[in-house]
DRENDO-1510 file (C-alpha; in Angstrom, 1 decimal, always signed):
<recs>
REC; n; res; u; v; w
REC; 1; UNK; -9.8; +17.6; -23.4 .
REC; 2; UNK; -7.1; +20.0; -22.3 .
REC; 3; UNK; -8.1; +23.1; -20.4 .
REC; 4; UNK; -4.5; +24.1; -19.9 .
REC; 5; UNK; -1.8; +23.1; -17.4 .
REC; 6; UNK; -2.8; +25.2; -14.4 .
REC; 7; UNK; -6.5; +25.8; -13.6 .
REC; 8; UNK; -6.9; +27.9; -10.6 .
REC; 9; UNK; -9.8; +27.0; -8.2 .
REC; 10; UNK; -10.6; +30.7; -7.6 .
REC; 11; UNK; -11.5; +32.0; -4.1 .
REC; 12; UNK; -14.6; +34.1; -3.8 .
REC; 13; UNK; -13.8; +37.6; -2.6 .
REC; 14; UNK; -16.1; +39.0; +0.1 .
REC; 15; UNK; -16.6; +42.5; +1.4 .
REC; 16; UNK; -16.7; +43.5; +5.1 .
REC; 17; UNK; -20.3; +42.5; +5.3 .
REC; 18; UNK; -19.6; +39.1; +3.9 .
REC; 19; UNK; -21.2; +39.7; +0.6 .
REC; 20; UNK; -19.6; +38.9; -2.8 .
REC; 21; UNK; -17.2; +41.7; -3.7 .
REC; 22; UNK; -17.6; +41.9; -7.4 .
REC; 23; UNK; -15.0; +44.8; -7.8 .
REC; 24; UNK; -12.5; +42.7; -6.0 .
REC; 25; UNK; -13.5; +39.7; -8.1 .
REC; 26; UNK; -12.7; +41.6; -11.3 .
REC; 27; UNK; -9.2; +42.5; -9.9 .
REC; 28; UNK; -8.6; +38.9; -8.9 .
REC; 29; UNK; -9.6; +37.5; -12.3 .
REC; 30; UNK; -7.2; +39.8; -14.1 .
REC; 31; UNK; -4.4; +39.1; -11.6 .
REC; 32; UNK; -4.9; +35.3; -12.1 .
REC; 33; UNK; -4.9; +35.5; -15.9 .
REC; 34; UNK; -1.7; +37.6; -15.8 .
REC; 35; UNK; +0.0; +35.3; -13.3 .
REC; 36; UNK; +0.0; +31.8; -14.6 .
REC; 37; UNK; -3.6; +30.7; -14.6 .
REC; 38; UNK; -4.7; +28.9; -17.9 .
REC; 39; UNK; -8.2; +28.5; -16.6 .
REC; 40; UNK; -10.5; +29.4; -13.7 .
REC; 41; UNK; -12.9; +27.3; -11.6 .
REC; 42; UNK; -15.7; +29.4; -10.2 .
REC; 43; UNK; -17.7; +28.5; -7.1 .
REC; 44; UNK; -15.7; +25.3; -6.3 .
REC; 45; UNK; -15.1; +24.3; -2.7 .
REC; 46; UNK; -12.1; +26.8; -2.7 .
REC; 47; UNK; -14.7; +29.4; -3.7 .
REC; 48; UNK; -16.7; +28.4; -0.6 .
REC; 49; UNK; -19.5; +26.8; -2.6 .
REC; 50; UNK; -21.1; +25.3; +0.5 .
REC; 51; UNK; -21.9; +28.8; +1.8 .
REC; 52; UNK; -22.9; +30.4; -1.5 .
REC; 53; UNK; -26.6; +30.5; -2.4 .
REC; 54; UNK; -27.7; +29.3; -5.8 .
REC; 55; UNK; -28.5; +32.9; -6.7 .
REC; 56; UNK; -25.0; +34.0; -5.7 .
REC; 57; UNK; -23.4; +31.2; -7.8 .
REC; 58; UNK; -25.4; +32.2; -10.8 .
REC; 59; UNK; -24.5; +35.8; -10.4 .
REC; 60; UNK; -20.9; +34.9; -10.0 .
REC; 61; UNK; -20.9; +32.7; -13.1 .
REC; 62; UNK; -22.3; +35.5; -15.2 .
REC; 63; UNK; -19.9; +38.1; -13.8 .
REC; 64; UNK; -16.8; +35.9; -14.4 .
REC; 65; UNK; -17.9; +34.8; -17.9 .
REC; 66; UNK; -18.4; +38.5; -18.8 .
REC; 67; UNK; -15.1; +39.7; -17.3 .
REC; 68; UNK; -12.9; +36.8; -18.6 .
REC; 69; UNK; -14.4; +37.4; -22.1 .
REC; 70; UNK; -13.0; +34.2; -23.6 .
REC; 71; UNK; -9.4; +34.9; -22.5 .
REC; 72; UNK; -9.2; +31.6; -20.6 .
REC; 73; UNK; -11.7; +28.8; -20.0 .
REC; 74; UNK; -14.3; +29.4; -17.2 .
REC; 75; UNK; -15.4; +26.2; -15.4 .
REC; 76; UNK; -18.4; +26.4; -13.1 .
REC; 77; UNK; -18.6; +24.3; -10.0 .
REC; 78; UNK; -22.1; +23.0; -10.2 .
REC; 79; UNK; -21.8; +19.7; -8.4 .
REC; 80; UNK; -23.4; +18.8; -5.1 .
REC; 81; UNK; -24.9; +15.8; -3.3 .
REC; 82; UNK; -28.3; +16.5; -4.9 .
REC; 83; UNK; -28.5; +15.3; -8.4 .
REC; 84; UNK; -31.6; +17.3; -9.4 .
REC; 85; UNK; -30.2; +20.5; -8.0 .
REC; 86; UNK; -26.9; +19.9; -9.8 .
REC; 87; UNK; -28.7; +19.5; -13.1 .
REC; 88; UNK; -30.6; +22.7; -12.5 .
REC; 89; UNK; -27.5; +24.7; -11.7 .
REC; 90; UNK; -25.6; +23.1; -14.6 .
REC; 91; UNK; -28.4; +24.2; -17.0 .
REC; 92; UNK; -28.2; +27.8; -15.7 .
REC; 93; UNK; -24.4; +27.8; -16.1 .
REC; 94; UNK; -24.7; +26.5; -19.6 .
REC; 95; UNK; -27.2; +29.3; -20.5 .
REC; 96; UNK; -24.7; +31.8; -19.1 .
REC; 97; UNK; -22.0; +30.6; -21.4 .
REC; 98; UNK; -19.4; +28.9; -19.2 .
REC; 99; UNK; -16.8; +26.7; -21.0 .
REC; 100; UNK; -17.3; +23.6; -18.8 .
REC; 101; UNK; -18.5; +22.4; -15.4 .
REC; 102; UNK; -16.8; +20.6; -12.5 .
REC; 103; UNK; -18.8; +18.1; -10.5 .
REC; 104; UNK; -17.6; +17.1; -7.1 .
REC; 105; UNK; -18.3; +13.5; -5.8 .
REC; 106; UNK; -21.5; +13.6; -3.8 .
REC; 107; UNK; -20.7; +14.1; -0.1 .
REC; 108; UNK; -22.3; +13.0; +3.1 .
REC; 109; UNK; -24.9; +10.6; +1.6 .
REC; 110; UNK; -22.2; +8.1; +0.6 .
REC; 111; UNK; -23.6; +6.6; -2.6 .
REC; 112; UNK; -22.3; +3.3; -4.0 .
REC; 113; UNK; -20.1; +3.2; -7.1 .
REC; 114; UNK; -23.2; +2.5; -9.2 .
REC; 115; UNK; -24.9; +5.5; -7.5 .
REC; 116; UNK; -21.9; +7.7; -8.3 .
REC; 117; UNK; -22.0; +6.5; -11.9 .
REC; 118; UNK; -25.8; +7.2; -12.3 .
REC; 119; UNK; -25.4; +10.6; -10.6 .
REC; 120; UNK; -22.7; +11.8; -13.0 .
REC; 121; UNK; -24.4; +10.2; -16.0 .
REC; 122; UNK; -27.7; +12.0; -15.2 .
REC; 123; UNK; -25.9; +15.4; -15.1 .
REC; 124; UNK; -23.9; +14.6; -18.3 .
REC; 125; UNK; -27.1; +13.7; -20.1 .
REC; 126; UNK; -28.7; +17.1; -19.2 .
REC; 127; UNK; -25.9; +19.3; -20.8 .
REC; 128; UNK; -23.7; +19.7; -23.8 .
REC; 129; UNK; -20.9; +21.2; -21.7 .
REC; 130; UNK; -17.6; +19.3; -21.1 .
REC; 131; UNK; -17.5; +17.9; -17.6 .
REC; 132; UNK; -14.6; +17.6; -15.2 .
REC; 133; UNK; -15.2; +15.0; -12.4 .
REC; 134; UNK; -13.8; +15.9; -9.0 .
REC; 135; UNK; -12.6; +13.1; -6.7 .
REC; 136; UNK; -11.8; +14.2; -3.2 .
REC; 137; UNK; -12.5; +11.4; -0.8 .
REC; 138; UNK; -11.0; +13.3; +2.1 .
REC; 139; UNK; -14.0; +15.7; +2.0 .
REC; 140; UNK; -16.7; +13.6; +0.3 .
REC; 141; UNK; -15.9; +10.3; +2.1 .
REC; 142; UNK; -16.7; +8.4; -1.0 .
REC; 143; UNK; -13.9; +7.6; -3.5 .
REC; 144; UNK; -14.5; +7.4; -7.2 .
REC; 145; UNK; -12.9; +4.1; -8.2 .
REC; 146; UNK; -10.8; +3.7; -11.3 .
REC; 147; UNK; -13.4; +1.4; -12.8 .
REC; 148; UNK; -16.2; +3.9; -12.3 .
REC; 149; UNK; -14.2; +6.8; -13.8 .
REC; 150; UNK; -13.3; +4.6; -16.7 .
REC; 151; UNK; -17.0; +3.9; -17.3 .
REC; 152; UNK; -17.8; +7.6; -17.0 .
REC; 153; UNK; -15.0; +8.5; -19.4 .
REC; 154; UNK; -16.9; +6.6; -22.1 .
REC; 155; UNK; -19.7; +9.3; -21.9 .
REC; 156; UNK; -19.0; +11.8; -24.7 .
REC; 157; UNK; -19.0; +15.0; -22.6 .
REC; 158; UNK; -17.2; +13.7; -19.5 .
REC; 159; UNK; -13.7; +14.7; -20.6 .
REC; 160; UNK; -11.5; +15.1; -17.5 .
REC; 161; UNK; -11.0; +14.5; -13.8 .
REC; 162; UNK; -9.5; +16.4; -10.9 .
REC; 163; UNK; -8.1; +13.8; -8.7 .
REC; 164; UNK; -7.4; +14.9; -5.1 .
REC; 165; UNK; -7.1; +11.4; -3.7 .
REC; 166; UNK; -3.4; +11.7; -3.4 .
REC; 167; UNK; -3.1; +8.2; -4.8 .
REC; 168; UNK; -0.6; +8.3; -7.6 .
REC; 169; UNK; -1.0; +4.6; -8.4 .
REC; 170; UNK; -4.7; +5.1; -9.0 .
REC; 171; UNK; -4.0; +8.2; -11.1 .
REC; 172; UNK; -1.5; +6.2; -13.2 .
REC; 173; UNK; -4.2; +3.5; -13.8 .
REC; 174; UNK; -6.7; +6.2; -14.8 .
REC; 175; UNK; -4.3; +7.6; -17.3 .
REC; 176; UNK; -3.7; +4.2; -18.7 .
REC; 177; UNK; -7.4; +3.1; -18.8 .
REC; 178; UNK; -9.1; +6.2; -20.1 .
REC; 179; UNK; -9.1; +7.5; -23.7 .
REC; 180; UNK; -6.1; +9.6; -24.8 .
REC; 181; UNK; -8.2; +12.7; -25.0 .
REC; 182; UNK; -9.4; +12.3; -21.4 .
REC; 183; UNK; -7.3; +14.7; -19.3 .
REC; 184; UNK; -6.2; +13.9; -15.7 .
REC; 185; UNK; -5.4; +16.7; -13.4 .
REC; 186; UNK; -4.1; +16.4; -9.9 .
REC; 187; UNK; -6.0; +18.3; -7.2 .
REC; 188; UNK; -3.0; +18.2; -4.8 .
REC; 189; UNK; -0.6; +21.1; -5.4 .
REC; 190; UNK; +2.3; +19.2; -3.8 .
REC; 191; UNK; +1.9; +16.4; -6.3 .
REC; 192; UNK; +2.0; +18.6; -9.4 .
REC; 193; UNK; +5.5; +17.5; -10.5 .
REC; 194; UNK; +5.1; +13.8; -9.4 .
REC; 195; UNK; +1.7; +13.7; -11.3 .
REC; 196; UNK; +3.3; +15.2; -14.5 .
REC; 197; UNK; +5.9; +12.4; -14.3 .
REC; 198; UNK; +3.3; +9.7; -14.7 .
REC; 199; UNK; +1.5; +11.5; -17.5 .
REC; 200; UNK; -1.0; +13.9; -15.9 .
REC; 201; UNK; -2.1; +17.0; -17.8 .
REC; 202; UNK; -1.6; +19.5; -15.0 .
REC; 203; UNK; -3.1; +20.7; -11.8 .
REC; 204; UNK; -6.3; +22.3; -10.6 .
REC; 205; UNK; -4.7; +24.4; -8.0 .
REC; 206; UNK; -5.0; +26.6; -4.9 .
REC; 207; UNK; -1.4; +27.6; -4.6 .
REC; 208; UNK; -1.5; +29.1; -8.1 .
REC; 209; UNK; -3.2; +32.1; -6.6 .
REC; 210; UNK; +0.2; +33.0; -5.0 .
REC; 211; UNK; +2.9; +31.2; -7.1 .
REC; 212; UNK; +1.2; +30.6; -10.5 .
REC; 213; UNK; +4.1; +31.9; -12.5 .
REC; 214; UNK; +6.6; +29.8; -10.5 .
REC; 215; UNK; +4.5; +26.7; -11.0 .
REC; 216; UNK; +4.3; +27.4; -14.7 .
REC; 217; UNK; +8.1; +27.8; -14.8 .
REC; 218; UNK; +8.5; +24.4; -13.0 .
REC; 219; UNK; +6.2; +22.7; -15.4 .
REC; 220; UNK; +7.8; +24.2; -18.4 .
REC; 221; UNK; +11.2; +22.9; -17.3 .
REC; 222; UNK; +9.8; +19.4; -16.9 .
REC; 223; UNK; +8.1; +19.6; -20.3 .
REC; 224; UNK; +11.4; +20.6; -21.9 .
REC; 225; UNK; +13.3; +17.7; -20.3 .
REC; 226; UNK; +15.0; +19.8; -17.5 .
REC; 227; UNK; +13.8; +17.4; -14.9 .
REC; 228; UNK; +16.4; +18.1; -12.3 .
REC; 229; UNK; +15.8; +21.8; -12.5 .
REC; 230; UNK; +12.1; +21.2; -12.2 .
REC; 231; UNK; +12.8; +19.1; -9.1 .
REC; 232; UNK; +14.7; +21.9; -7.6 .
REC; 233; UNK; +11.7; +24.2; -8.1 .
REC; 234; UNK; +9.4; +21.6; -6.6 .
REC; 235; UNK; +11.5; +21.3; -3.5 .
REC; 236; UNK; +11.7; +25.1; -3.2 .
REC; 237; UNK; +7.9; +25.5; -3.6 .
REC; 238; UNK; +6.9; +22.6; -1.4 .
REC; 239; UNK; +6.7; +24.6; +1.8 .
REC; 240; UNK; +4.2; +26.9; +0.2 .
REC; 241; UNK; +2.2; +24.0; -1.1 .
REC; 242; UNK; +2.0; +22.7; +2.5 .
REC; 243; UNK; +1.7; +26.1; +4.2 .
REC; 244; UNK; -1.4; +27.1; +2.1 .
REC; 245; UNK; -3.2; +24.1; +3.6 .
REC; 246; UNK; -2.0; +24.6; +7.2 .
REC; 247; UNK; -5.6; +25.6; +8.1 .
REC; 248; UNK; -8.9; +24.7; +6.4 .
REC; 249; UNK; -8.9; +25.8; +2.7 .
REC; 250; UNK; -9.3; +28.6; +1.6 .
REC; 251; UNK; -8.4; +30.4; +4.8 .
REC; 252; UNK; -4.6; +30.4; +4.3 .
REC; 253; UNK; -4.8; +31.3; +0.6 .
REC; 254; UNK; -7.1; +34.2; +1.2 .
REC; 255; UNK; -4.7; +35.5; +3.9 .
REC; 256; UNK; -1.9; +35.1; +1.4 .
REC; 257; UNK; -3.7; +37.1; -1.3 .
REC; 258; UNK; -4.5; +39.8; +1.2 .
REC; 259; UNK; -0.8; +39.9; +2.2 .
REC; 260; UNK; +0.1; +40.2; -1.4 .
REC; 261; UNK; -2.1; +43.2; -1.8 .
REC; 262; UNK; -4.9; +41.3; -3.7 .
REC; 263; UNK; -7.9; +42.2; -1.4 .
REC; 264; UNK; -10.2; +39.2; -1.2 .
REC; 265; UNK; -11.6; +39.7; +2.3 .
REC; 266; UNK; -12.3; +37.0; +4.8 .
REC; 267; UNK; -14.2; +33.7; +4.8 .
REC; 268; UNK; -17.8; +32.8; +5.8 .
REC; 269; UNK; -18.7; +30.8; +8.8 .
REC; 270; UNK; -18.2; +28.0; +9.7 .
REC; 271; UNK; -14.7; +28.8; +8.4 .
REC; 272; UNK; -12.8; +31.5; +10.3 .
REC; 273; UNK; -9.8; +33.6; +9.3 .
REC; 274; UNK; -6.3; +32.9; +10.3 .
REC; 275; UNK; -5.4; +34.3; +13.7 .
REC; 276; UNK; -2.5; +36.8; +14.1 .
REC; 277; UNK; +0.0; +34.1; +14.9 .
REC; 278; UNK; -1.0; +32.0; +11.9 .
REC; 279; UNK; -0.9; +35.1; +9.6 .
REC; 280; UNK; +2.6; +36.0; +10.8 .
REC; 281; UNK; +3.8; +32.5; +10.2 .
REC; 282; UNK; +2.3; +32.5; +6.7 .
REC; 283; UNK; +3.8; +35.9; +5.9 .
REC; 284; UNK; +7.3; +34.6; +7.1 .
REC; 285; UNK; +6.9; +31.6; +4.9 .
REC; 286; UNK; +6.0; +33.6; +1.8 .
REC; 287; UNK; +8.8; +36.1; +2.5 .
REC; 288; UNK; +11.3; +33.2; +2.8 .
REC; 289; UNK; +10.3; +31.3; -0.3 .
REC; 290; UNK; +9.3; +34.2; -2.5 .
REC; 291; UNK; +12.4; +36.3; -1.8 .
REC; 292; UNK; +12.3; +38.2; -5.1 .
REC; 293; UNK; +8.6; +39.0; -4.7 .
REC; 294; UNK; +8.5; +42.6; -3.3 .
REC; 295; UNK; +4.8; +42.1; -2.4 .
REC; 296; UNK; +5.8; +40.0; +0.6 .
REC; 297; UNK; +8.6; +42.1; +1.9 .
REC; 298; UNK; +7.9; +43.8; +5.2 .
</recs>
């Protein structure tokens, strides 16, 4: 299943008291749809899911579904390291009317490959929604093997994977071994173009908050056979791909959005905002790379 080329893992805007800022969320949603996002992930790890309560997640799912109003797919982050809790949250998301769910590999408790399979299968059996698996061994410690993903892809409503392993060889194997209608997205912004070159569908992105249109242009050039032009774009955007991960995600991208005039507030502890020096460095980077974007001109 194809949810589009660029799915943005949306940050969660907070007000000065650290509560969800729904007015800012409305502005962010419309900004993303107008600036290169083909779909939106709500309450993923970029949305600070570890520090959102279940009630907050449900409220956020409902608000985003209502505001998007079928303009782009809305994908709810309902995964955790608690299978039963993930099933309950998935059922709530399905009742709300999201278009799909994303399930991160269970973190901290380090299940075996068979445990991973049974975890995802149990959630898939509880819902009719299409499911995107999320492999991010750098955060979850466990790595979803190609063999396990191939087994899971045989389940009717497990239709896609966000692969943030950084392993292009494994991604190529996934594309080869899974059904043709199983979509593979990179979760590494800096590997967007390399991933396309081996047959990936697109990217589930953080950088698209800032350079969504530029990423779409790069991908369109590649699709049309203008590979060298796409490579030039990739090299130009690479510093931003790197710079937006210069501190724990989503601290840099929230700072970048605030610099751009899209107010999303700060982050919740244990994350902390960029300091003044880091913010200045990020602003300089954005001004240098996005020279034609007046939002970043001092």
